[in-house]
N, C-alpha and C positions, 0 to 999 in steps of 0.2 A: 349767596346773592351779593351782588356788588354793592359797594357803599353808595349812598345817594349822591354825593359829590362827583363820583365817577360817572353815575348815570347822567347828571346834568351835563357834564363835560362832553359826554358821548352825543347827547341830543344837540348840543350847541356847536360842536366842532367835528363830529363824526360822520357828517353826511346824512344824518337823520332828518326828518320832516318835522320841525318843531310843533307845528299845528296839530300833529297826531296825538300829542301827549296832554294829559290832564292830570294835575296833582290834586291830592285829597287830604286835607290837614284839618287838624283838631282846633276848632275855635273855642276857647275855654269860656268866654263870655255867654256865647249862645249854646254851649254844651251840645255841639254837633258837629259833623264833618262838612267842610266847605269845599267847593270845587275851584281850582285855580287852573287856568289854561296856561301851558308853558309859555305861550307867546305873550302872556300878561306879565311874565317876570322880566324886570329890567336888568337885573344882575344878581349874582350870588356872592355874598360877602361872608367870609369866615363861617359862621354858623346860621346866617340869615338869608332867606330869599327876600329880594326887594322888589316890591310891586308899587307902581304908580296909581294912586286912586285919587282922591281930592288932594292928597299929599303923599309922600313917601311912606309906604307901610313895610314893616319889617317883620317877616314871619319866620319864627325860629325853625331851623330844619328838623329839630326833634319833634316837631308837632306834625310833620308829613307823615301820613299813615299808609298811602298807597299811591301808586303811579300807574296809570293805564295808558296803553297805546291802542288807539281805535277801539276802546271799550275793553281790551284784555289786559288784565294785571300783569305788569311786568316787574313790579317792585312792591314789596309790602313789609312793613315793620311789624 
């Protein structure tokens, strides 16, 4: 399976439809997986996904557990 950063580049620059992708990441405070639409990611920096909510939120890439395209798992840790 390809590294997560490669998948992110493929989605962003490879002619994919970003709205087809949903990331699932582990929230340690809530102790559950949360959903993150790819279109909500403003950028990927080193080891973080950056999301704009009330303020910029940094999600460590190592917390991403799964990526789905139209409901089908295409990447899993």
